[in-house]
N, C-alpha and C positions, 0 to 999 in steps of 0.2 A: 482286160486287166494286164498290165505290163508286168514283166518278171521282176523288175527292180523296185517298183513302187506299187502300192495298192491304195485305193481310195475307199474310205468308208465314212459313215456319217453318224454322229451322235445327236440326239434331239431331246431337249427339255420341253415338256408339253404341259399345258394347263391354262386356265382362264387369265392368269396374270400376264400371259405372253401373247395376248390377242393382237397387240401392236408390234409383234415380232421383235421386241427389244428385251434385253436382260441386263440387270444392274451389273456394271463392271466389277463391283465388289463381290458379286456372286460368281461371275463368269471367269475373271482372271485367275483367282485361286484354283478353280476347277480345271482350267486349261493347263496351268502349271502342274497340277497334281496328275493330270492325264499323261503328261510327258514323263513324270516320275513313274507312273504305272508301267509304261512301256520300257523305260530304262531298267527298272528293277526286274521286270519279267524277262528281258533279254539277258541280263546278268545271271538270273536263276537258271535259265534254259541253255544258254550258249557260253557262259563264262564271264568273268569280271570285265574283260576287255570289249564285250559286245555293246553296241550302241544301236539305237533306233531313233531316227529323227522324225518329228511330226510337224507338218505345215498345216496352216488353218485357212479355210475360206468359209465365210458365212453363207448360210442358205436358209430358206424359210418355207413354211407352209402355214396354213391358217391355225392360229392359236398355239404356235410353237416357236422356239428358237433353235435352229439347227446349225451344226458346224460340220463342214466337210473336212476330213483330215486325210492328208497324203502321207502315209507312213512308209518310210524307206529304210532299208538295212544295207550294210556293206555287203558286197558280193560274196565275201568269204563265208559269211554266216549261212548262206543258202546250203552249203554243203553239210552243215551240221544238222540240217533238218532230216537227213536220212534215217537217223535213229528214232525220230519221232513219228514219221509217217512214210508209208510206201507210196503215197501219192506224189505226183510230180507237181508240187505246189511250192510257193516261195516260203522262206523262213518267216517273213512278216505275216503271211496269211496263217501259218501254223501258230504263230504267237498270238494273233488276234483270236483264233479259234480256241486255243487253250485257255485264254483269258475268259472265253465265253461271250465275246462281243459279236460273234457270228457263228453260223452253223453251215456255211457254204462249202467248207473244205471236206473232201471225201464224199463217198456215196451214202454213208450211214450218218444219222443224226448224232453229233458228238455232244458231250457234256463238258463244259468248261468251268472256270473258276466261279463265274456268276451263278451257274447252276448249283455248284457245290455249296456256296454260301447260302443260297435261298433254300436248298434242301435241308441243310443242317438247321438253319434258323436259330431259335433260342435254345435248342435241345443240346444235350450232351452226347458225345460219341461213346458208344459202348466198347467197340473194338475195331481194329483195322487189320485185315489180312492181305498179305501180298499174293498176287496171282501171276501166272505166266504172262509173257508178252507185255511187261512193264505196266500192268494194271494192278489196282488195289480194290478190295471190297470193303466198304464201310458199313458198320452195323449201328443203327440208332433205334432204340425201342424195339419194335417188331419188324422194322424195315431194313432193307439193305440195298445199296447201290454200288455200281462199279464205275470207277474213275481212273483215268490215266495217272501214273505216278507223278508226272510233271505237273498236273493240276493240283495234286496234294502239296507239292513243293511250292507252288505259287501261293497256295492257301497259307502256308507257314511263314511266308516272307512278311515280316511286320511292316517294313517300309512300304512295300507294295500295297498291303491292306490299308495302311493309314492313308496313302494317296488315293486309293479307290474309295475310301470313305469320303474324301473331299470332292471326288468327282460325282458320286451318287447321293450319299446320305445328306451331306451339308446343303447342296442346292435345294433338295426336296424339303428341307426344313421351312423354306419360305412359303408363306401362304399363297396359294394360287398356282404353284408348280406341283403338278400331280404325278409326273412320271418321267423316267429316264429311258431312252431307247437307243439302240444302235443297229445299223444295217451295213452290210458290205456287198450287197447285190442290187444296188439301185432301188431299194425299197421293196423288193419281192418278199423278203422275210425280215422280221424285226426281232431283236432281243429286247425285252422290256422288263423294267423294274418299277413296280408301283410304289406309291408313298408308304403303304403298309409294309411292303417287302424291304424298303430302304432302311428300316430299323435294324435289319440283320447285318448291314454293312458297317455299322460302328464296331470298332475293334479296341479291346483293352490292351494297354501296354503290357508286354511280357513281364512276369514277376522277375525282379532282379535276382540273379543267382550268385551266391558267394563263391569266389575263386580261391581265396586264402585268408586266413586269420592268424595273427600272432600277437603276443603280449611280451613287452620287454621293458626293463627299467630304462628310463630316459630322463635326462635333465632338459627342461624346457624353459625358455625365457619368455616372459609375458610381453606380448606386443600390444594387445588391447583386451579390455575386459567388458563382458556383457552380462547383465543380470536379467535379460528378457527370457521368455520361455525357451527352453532348449539349452540354456547355459553354455553356449558355444563361445569360447574365448579364442583369440588368435595367438598362436605361439610360434616361436622359432626354435629349431633344434640345432642351429648353427650352420645348416646348409640350405634350408628352405623354411618358409612360413606357411602355416596352414591353420584352418579352423578345427577345433576339437571340442566335442561335447564332454562336459564334466559330469560324471555319474557317481562320484564319491560323496555320499550323503553326509558323512561326518565333516568333510571339508566344507561343503556348502552350508552346513549348519554353523560352522565357525565363522564363515563369511557373514551370514545373516545376523548373527549375534555380535558381530564386530569384534570377535576375539582375534581375528586376523585382518590385517590391512595390507592393501597392495597398491603398487604404483608401477608405471611403465618401466620395464627393465628388470623387475624382480624375477627370480628363478624358482622353479619347483623341481624337486626330484619326484618322478612319477612312475607309475606303471601305465604304459601307453599301449592301447590295443589298436592295431592297424588292420583294417579289413579291406580287401580288394574284391570288387564284385562287378559282374557284367550287367551294364545298363544299356538296353538296346543292343547295339553292335560295338560298344566301346567299353573300355575298362575304367572304372572309377575307384577312388580310394576314400575311405572315411576314417576318422581318428576319434578315439574315445579315451579320456583320462579316467581309468577305473579306480585309481587310488593315488592320493597325494601323500607322499612319505614325509616330506619336510619342505619348509621354505628356506631358500638359500639367499643369504645377503650377498649381492654381487660386489660390494665394496671390499677390496683387499685390505687387510690389516696386518701390521707387523706383529708377529708372535713373540712373546717373551722367550729368551734363550734358556728354557728349563733344561736341567740335566737329563 
C-alpha cells in the first residue's frame, strides 16, 4: 500500500449479478454518492478545504459486481491524521476506517460509522457521555458502546448520511441484490451490510430550525393571484417579489363571497410575517400575510382643495 494512495473494493452481491453486470441507473448514482461520502467525510475530519479523489476500476467475482477504488488525498492532509491516530498510517486510510469501510488500521478492531449506524438501528439514543482520549460512550436501552468522537461527527453530517444512503440502501432496494461489502486488504477481511441492515441507512432530513421571526406593517403590490390550496400569492414590496401565504380568514372569506375583487397591480396594506429558517445547510425565508388591513387603489386621483 503506497502512502499517497490506497486501494479498496466495494462489492454488490446477489443472484441478480450472476452475469457480473449492474444497471447503470443503479451504479452511476451510487458511485457519485460514494464520491460525496468521501468529500463530506474529509471536510468533517480535516476542514472545508480538504478533498479526496476517487478513481474506479471494475472487478468481478461470481455473483457480484465489484469496484476497485483508488482513493488519494493531498499530502498536506496526512499531517492532520496525528490527532486521530498514533499509528503511522495515511489520512485516507484513517478516513476509510472512521467511515467503517475497513478495520485494517491499527492493532485493535476499530468501530466506524457503518458500525454505529447498524448498532443504533431503529432505536433511540438514551444519552451520550464524553470520555477521555476523544471517545464517547453511547447508551441505548440497556446497552452501551464506545466510539471515537470523529465517528459521531460523521454520523451527524446529513449530506454524508444522505450520500451513504444512496451507496448502500438504494442499490439494495433492487430485487436480487442482497448485500454491500467493502475490503481494503485484498479480501482478507470484509465489512458487510445485509439487505435487512440496509434499512438503517435511510436518513430523515433534519427538522428545519427557525432562525428569526418578525411581523411588520407592509404595503404589498399584487403580482399574481392563486386560489389553490395554500393560498400563496405573489407580491412585490417595491424591492423584490416573493410568494406569501395568506392566513387572514376574514380576507379570504371576502374573496370567496366576492365582496372583494382584485386585479394585477392592486395593493394591500398588510401585517407581513417574515420567517428565516435553516433548511439543511442553507438559510431560507418564508412570508405570511397574517392580516389584510385595507385594499389600496393604485390610481392617483386629484384631491379637492378643502380648507
